[in-house]
N, C-alpha and C positions, 0 to 999 in steps of 0.2 A: 538705591543709595541716595541719601540726603545730601544737599550741598554743604551741610555742616560736618559730614563725615570726613575724617582725615585718614589718608592712606598711610599705612605704617608697614614696617617689616622689610623683607628683602626687596620687593618690587619698588617700594618707596626709595630705598637706597640706590637701586639700579637707576631709577629715573633721576633722582637728585644729583648723583655724582657722575652720570653718564658712563656707568660701568659697562665694560664689554663682556657680557656673559649672557647666557640664555635666561630669559625671564623665568621667574619662579612660577610654578603651577598654582601657587596660593596667593591670592590678593587679599590682604588684610586691611581692615579699616577700624578706627575707633569711632563708634557711633554713640555720642553722648546721650542721645535720647532713648537708648535701649537699656534694658536692665539685665539682659542675658546675653550669652554668646550664641550667635547664630551662624552655623556653617552650612553652605549649600554647594553640593557638587554639581557642576554643569555637565552637559552632554559630552563635551570634549575632554572630560576628565579633570579639568581645572576646578579649583575650589575658591569660593568667595566667602570670607569670614568677617563677620561684624562682631566686634568686642564692645562690651558695655563700657561706659565712661570710667568705671573704677579701674580699668586696665590702662588708662591714659598715662602718659609719661612725658618728660621734657623732650621737645623736638630736637634732639641732638644725635650725633653719630653714636655715641655710647648708649643713649636711650633706645635707639632703634636696634642696635646689636643685641642689647639685653633682651628686648622684646622678641627678636628673631630666635635667639637661643632658647628662650623659655617656651614660646608658643608655636614657632614654625619649624623648630628643629635645626640641627647642624647641617648646613648645606655648604660643603667645602667650596664648590665652584663660585658661589656668590661671595663668600667671605674673601677668597683669594683674588677675585677680580679687582678689588680695591687696592691691592698691593703692587709695588714696583716689581718688574719682572724677576730680578734676582731674589728679592725677598719672597716672592710668590713661589718660586721653585723650592727654596729652602723650607718655607712653611708647609708646602704640600708634602715634601718628603718627610718632614717631621710628623705631620698629622697622619699620613698613611702608615708610617713606621709605628707610631703609638697605637693606632687602631689594630694593626697586625699583632703587636705584642699583647694587647689586652684581649683580643679574640682568642689567641692561643692560651693565654693564662686562664681564661674562663674554663676552657676544656682541660686544664692542667696538663698541657702538652708543651714540649720544647722542640720547636721545628728546626730542621737544618736550614742553612741559608737559602738553598734552592727552593724549598717549600715556602718559606717566608716570602721570598721574592715573587713567586707565582701568586700567592695570596694577595700581595700588595698590588700586582698588576690587575687582578680581578677587581679589587676595590676601586682602582682608577676608572674602570669601565662600568661601575655599578649603575650609573645613571643613563647609560646608552640604551636606545631602543634595540631590541634583538628580535629578528624574525625567526619564529620557531616553525619547524616542519615536523610532521609525524614520521 
């Protein structure tokens, strides 16, 4: 990483705003001296990504959020960490409900309320590490 590289994305927001959430596994940087996107997976499973200067944007909250959604994906925990507790709970409920509805719509299914709630609980646990045994 060059001293002129600028950290962007979720980890930049976590650092800048002191958000209380797990660091993202992807560290993204705008590297103005590069002409291509370079992604490297490290031994611990984390990823370091360098984006060419053409991906640069205004260093604002909205600029970072737009970059995150375009190139790092939707990571609900990181987005919600910046909200007030009451808004966070309402936003999380809405996002999980919307994802549940769209997932069932893709399969052209209409779930009963118990099935939809089970699916929603599974979505909430999607990022957890799970130990599997044979």
